[in-house]
Steps between C-alpha positions, in 0.01 A plus 500: 500500500638839405458808711676772686616361832525836673169642374263591784186294544172672433302603805236239409765232547552614859376206708363728773198583284423133434351414835165370613437756773353846449700738279531876519393707200863526387549123525165437326592729212836329462339155519246599232776620270433874527785752508328711765207487741288728281336216303415310819347810657305579180362144483386538862328835430322347199379201705713252304712405801397482866754500786464264794531795738741760631810441706406592857155609384617834359831432324582380151257272318591133523444259211472122478684296242174326406329833418800621301513175301128536417549864400797423275296218343227753414239466775310823571450589866751238614428428866646271760282208606669469840 
């Protein structure tokens, strides 16, 4: 396999965003393949993506991997079933 051995990995390849627990908006955007959080926030405003809650009740939105997978697959109003 050819490649550049010292090339940095993309942020999506960062294993910290591939976890089963809740993800912050930044982690969710990265996991979904977005360059910034703007697309995740826009999808939420448009009702296409629903967070599982807020960290500490008032902090950043938290997202489940299941909801993000549904959203990326094209489901409208992706919601967690748990």
